[in-house]
C-alpha positions as CSV (number, residue, x, y, z in Angstrom):
1,X,107.5,43.2,101.0
2,X,104.5,44.1,103.2
3,X,101.8,41.4,104.6
4,X,98.6,41.3,105.9
5,X,97.4,37.8,105.8
6,X,94.7,36.1,107.8
7,X,94.5,32.7,108.8
8,X,93.5,29.5,110.9
9,X,95.7,27.2,112.4
10,X,94.3,24.1,113.7
11,X,95.6,22.9,116.8
12,X,94.0,19.3,118.2
13,X,90.8,20.1,118.1
14,X,90.5,23.2,118.0
15,X,91.6,26.8,115.7
16,X,93.1,29.6,116.2
17,X,92.7,32.7,113.9
18,X,95.8,34.8,113.3
19,X,96.9,37.9,111.6
20,X,99.7,38.6,110.2
21,X,101.5,41.5,109.3
22,X,105.3,43.2,108.4
23,X,107.8,41.6,106.0
24,X,107.0,37.7,105.3
25,X,110.4,36.9,105.1
26,X,111.4,38.1,108.0
27,X,112.0,36.5,112.0
28,X,108.7,35.7,113.9
29,X,106.7,38.0,116.3
30,X,103.9,35.9,117.7
31,X,102.3,39.5,120.0
32,X,99.8,38.6,122.4
33,X,97.0,41.1,121.8
34,X,95.4,43.5,125.0
35,X,91.6,42.9,126.3
36,X,89.2,43.7,124.7
37,X,91.1,43.2,121.4
38,X,91.4,40.6,118.9
39,X,94.2,39.0,116.2
40,X,93.1,42.5,114.3
41,X,95.5,44.4,117.0
42,X,97.9,43.5,114.6
43,X,97.3,45.9,112.0
44,X,98.7,48.7,114.5
45,X,102.0,47.3,114.4
46,X,102.3,46.6,110.8
47,X,104.7,49.6,109.9
48,X,106.8,49.4,112.9
49,X,107.3,45.5,111.7
50,X,107.8,46.0,108.2
51,X,110.3,48.7,109.3
52,X,112.4,46.5,111.3
53,X,111.8,43.7,108.7
54,X,109.9,41.5,111.3
55,X,106.7,38.9,110.6
56,X,104.4,39.8,113.1
57,X,101.3,37.5,114.1
58,X,99.2,38.1,116.4
59,X,96.2,35.5,117.6
60,X,93.2,35.5,118.9
61,X,92.9,33.4,122.4
62,X,90.6,31.1,122.5
63,X,86.7,32.2,122.6
64,X,88.1,35.6,121.5
65,X,87.8,36.7,118.2
66,X,86.9,33.9,116.0
67,X,89.1,31.2,118.2
68,X,87.5,28.2,119.2
69,X,86.9,27.8,122.9
70,X,88.9,25.8,125.0
71,X,87.7,24.4,128.4
72,X,89.7,24.3,131.0
73,X,92.4,26.4,129.2
74,X,95.8,27.3,131.4
75,X,98.7,29.8,131.0
76,X,100.7,26.3,130.3
77,X,98.6,25.9,127.5
78,X,98.9,28.5,125.9
79,X,102.4,28.5,126.0
80,X,102.4,25.1,124.3
81,X,99.9,26.5,122.2
82,X,102.4,29.6,120.8
83,X,105.1,26.6,120.7
84,X,102.8,25.3,117.9
85,X,102.2,28.3,116.1
86,X,106.2,28.6,115.8
87,X,105.9,25.4,114.6
88,X,103.5,26.2,112.1
89,X,105.1,29.5,110.8
90,X,108.0,27.3,110.3
91,X,110.4,29.4,112.9
92,X,113.0,27.8,114.8
93,X,113.4,30.9,117.3
94,X,110.6,33.3,117.5
95,X,109.9,36.7,120.0
96,X,107.0,36.7,121.9
97,X,105.6,40.2,123.0
98,X,102.1,41.2,124.5
99,X,100.4,44.8,125.2
100,X,98.3,45.1,128.4
101,X,96.0,42.2,129.0
102,X,98.3,40.1,126.8
103,X,101.8,40.7,128.7
104,X,100.6,37.9,131.5
105,X,100.6,35.4,128.6
106,X,104.1,36.8,127.2
107,X,105.3,36.2,130.6
108,X,103.8,32.6,130.6
109,X,105.8,32.0,127.6
110,X,109.2,33.4,128.9
111,X,108.4,30.5,132.2
112,X,107.3,28.0,130.6
113,X,109.2,27.8,127.0
114,X,112.8,26.8,126.3
115,X,114.9,30.0,126.1
116,X,116.3,28.3,122.4
117,X,113.4,28.4,120.4
118,X,112.0,32.0,122.1
119,X,114.7,34.9,121.9
120,X,113.3,37.5,123.2
121,X,109.9,38.3,125.0
122,X,108.7,41.7,125.6
123,X,106.0,42.6,128.6
124,X,104.1,46.1,127.6
125,X,102.1,47.5,130.3
126,X,100.8,43.8,131.3
127,X,98.2,42.8,133.7
128,X,100.3,41.6,136.2
129,X,97.4,41.4,138.4
130,X,97.5,37.8,139.8
131,X,101.4,37.6,139.7
132,X,102.2,37.4,143.4
133,X,98.7,35.8,144.7
134,X,94.9,36.5,143.2
135,X,94.9,40.1,142.8
136,X,97.7,41.3,144.5
137,X,97.7,44.2,142.6
138,X,94.6,45.7,143.8
139,X,96.2,48.8,145.6
140,X,98.0,50.7,143.0
141,X,94.4,49.3,140.2
142,X,92.4,52.1,138.5
143,X,89.2,52.0,140.1
144,X,87.7,50.1,137.1
145,X,90.5,47.6,137.5
146,X,89.9,47.3,141.3
147,X,85.9,46.8,140.8
148,X,87.5,43.9,138.6
149,X,89.2,41.8,140.3
150,X,87.3,41.6,143.0
151,X,84.1,41.0,141.4
152,X,86.3,37.9,139.2
153,X,87.5,36.2,142.2
154,X,83.9,37.1,144.8
155,X,81.2,37.6,142.1
156,X,81.7,36.0,138.8
157,X,78.4,36.6,137.5
158,X,79.0,40.6,138.0
159,X,82.2,40.4,136.3
160,X,80.1,38.4,133.6
161,X,78.0,41.3,133.4
162,X,80.3,44.0,133.9
163,X,82.1,42.8,130.2
164,X,78.9,41.8,128.4
165,X,78.1,45.7,129.1
166,X,81.7,46.2,128.0
167,X,81.5,44.4,124.7
168,X,77.5,45.9,124.2
169,X,79.6,49.6,124.1
170,X,82.7,47.9,122.0
171,X,80.5,46.8,119.3
172,X,77.3,49.0,119.1
173,X,77.5,52.7,121.1
174,X,81.1,52.8,119.6
175,X,81.3,56.7,120.5
176,X,80.5,56.1,124.0
177,X,83.3,53.2,124.4
178,X,85.7,55.8,123.1
179,X,84.5,58.4,124.8
180,X,84.7,56.5,128.6
181,X,88.2,55.1,127.3
182,X,89.5,58.7,127.2
183,X,88.5,59.1,130.3
184,X,90.5,56.7,131.9
185,X,93.6,57.7,130.3
186,X,96.1,60.5,129.8
187,X,97.4,63.2,127.9
188,X,99.9,61.1,125.6
189,X,97.6,58.0,125.5
190,X,94.6,60.6,124.2
191,X,97.3,61.8,121.7
192,X,98.2,58.5,120.2
193,X,94.4,58.2,120.0
194,X,94.1,61.3,117.6
195,X,95.3,59.7,114.7
196,X,92.5,58.5,112.9
197,X,93.7,55.0,111.3
198,X,95.4,54.3,115.2
199,X,91.8,54.9,116.5
200,X,90.2,52.5,113.8
201,X,92.0,50.1,113.9
202,X,91.5,49.9,117.8
203,X,88.2,50.1,117.1
204,X,87.9,47.4,115.0
205,X,90.1,45.2,117.1
206,X,88.3,45.6,120.1
207,X,84.8,44.7,118.1
208,X,86.1,42.1,117.2
209,X,86.5,40.5,120.6
210,X,83.2,40.2,121.2
211,X,82.6,38.1,118.0
212,X,81.4,35.0,119.9
213,X,80.0,37.3,123.1
214,X,82.0,38.0,126.2
215,X,82.8,34.8,127.8
216,X,86.1,34.5,126.2
217,X,87.5,37.9,127.4
218,X,85.6,36.9,131.1
219,X,88.0,33.9,130.6
220,X,91.3,35.5,129.9
221,X,91.1,38.1,132.8
222,X,89.7,35.8,135.3
223,X,92.8,34.1,134.6
224,X,94.9,37.5,135.0
225,X,93.0,38.1,138.5
226,X,93.6,34.9,140.1
227,X,96.9,33.7,141.6
228,X,99.2,32.6,138.3
229,X,100.4,29.3,138.2
230,X,104.0,30.1,137.4
231,X,106.8,32.0,139.3
232,X,108.5,35.2,138.2
233,X,110.8,35.2,140.9
234,X,112.5,32.0,139.3
235,X,112.7,33.3,135.3
236,X,116.4,33.8,134.9
237,X,116.0,34.5,131.0
238,X,115.9,38.4,130.1
239,X,113.0,40.0,129.7
240,X,112.0,43.4,128.6
241,X,109.4,45.0,130.6
242,X,107.8,48.6,128.9
243,X,106.3,51.0,130.9
244,X,105.1,54.8,130.6
245,X,105.2,56.5,133.9
246,X,101.8,58.2,133.9
247,X,100.0,54.8,132.6
248,X,96.8,55.2,134.1
249,X,95.0,51.8,133.2
250,X,98.3,49.5,134.4
251,X,100.0,52.0,136.7
252,X,103.9,51.7,137.1
253,X,104.4,50.3,140.2
254,X,102.5,47.4,139.2
255,X,104.9,46.3,136.9
256,X,108.0,47.9,138.4
257,X,107.4,45.6,141.6
258,X,107.2,42.2,139.0
259,X,110.5,43.6,137.3
260,X,111.9,44.4,140.5
261,X,111.4,40.5,141.9
262,X,112.3,38.6,138.3
263,X,116.0,38.0,138.0
264,X,116.5,38.3,134.5
265,X,114.2,41.8,133.8
266,X,115.1,44.5,131.9
267,X,113.6,47.8,132.8
268,X,112.1,50.1,130.0
269,X,110.5,53.2,131.8
270,X,108.9,55.9,129.0
271,X,108.9,59.1,131.1
272,X,105.5,60.7,130.6
273,X,104.7,57.6,128.7
274,X,101.0,56.1,129.3
275,X,98.9,53.0,128.4
276,X,99.5,53.2,124.7
277,X,103.2,53.0,124.5
278,X,103.2,49.9,122.8
279,X,101.7,52.5,119.6
280,X,103.9,55.4,120.5
281,X,107.1,53.5,121.0
282,X,106.8,50.3,118.8
283,X,109.7,51.5,116.6
284,X,112.2,51.5,119.8
285,X,110.4,48.0,121.0
286,X,110.6,46.1,117.7
287,X,114.0,47.6,117.2
288,X,115.0,45.9,120.4
289,X,113.0,42.7,119.6
290,X,114.8,42.9,115.9
291,X,118.2,42.6,117.4
292,X,117.8,40.0,120.1
293,X,116.1,37.7,116.8
294,X,119.1,38.6,115.2
295,X,121.6,37.7,117.6
296,X,120.2,35.0,118.9
297,X,122.3,31.4,118.2
C-alpha cells in the first residue's frame, strides 16, 4: 500500500515534524536527511521503499523545516530522539539511514543505541568531517566545504552568513541554486538530477530546510565539523558505508578512512557513482536494509 503522510511527534516540550512514505505495513526505516534538506527528502525514496516493503520516515532535525529548535542539542540527544520516534511508531526493531549531512547522525545512532533495537545502520556519502578531531578531513574536502570548516571553527559569523546566502539562493533563486550545484557535481550526479521529478523533489526538500531561516542548518553543520564526542573506532556493530568513487562533494578518501578505522564497517564502493548514489542506488541500499530488518531477531 502506498503511503505518504506528514505529522508531528511531541518529545518533552518539543515537536519533530516527519514525512513517511512507502509501505505502511512494513518495517520501519528512520532516514536522516542531508543539508540543506528536510523531511521532504523522503519523497525521493518512496518508490524504492514500496518496492522493498519498507515504511520510511524522514524527520526534520531541530530548527530545520518545521521541527522546533533544541538549544544545547547533541549527537546523543538526537540518538535518543530516534529511539523515541521508533517507540512512537510502535517499532521494536528499526533501521537507521543517513545521506550526506545525515550520515553522521546515523553513525551516532550506531554509537549510542542498542543494536537490539537498531537492526541496520547505513551511512551514505556521509559528511564525516569531525570523526577523528575538528575538521580532520579538510585536506580531502571540496573547496567550499573546506572553507565552511574553517569558518565553522574559527569565524562563526562568516559561517552563518554562508548558510544565510545559501538559504536565500535555495528559496528565491532556484535556477541559480541548481546551476551552482550542477557545477560542483560529476556526470553521474548530473544524470540523476536530469529527471524532472527527482530534481523538483530535491529542490522542494532544500527550500523547506530554511522555513525558520538558516540557524537550524548552521547548528547542524557546525556539529559535523567539530570533534565528534563518540569514538567510531570503538563501534563494533555492523555499519554499512556507501560511497561513490566519483563523489565531488564528499570525496571517497573521507569515508574510506572512517570505514577502515571502524571495526564493524561494511564497505560498499559504487564505481563511477557520485554524491547522489542515495538515489541512483536506492534499490540496492534499501534491499540491504530490508534484508537486515527481516533477519533481525
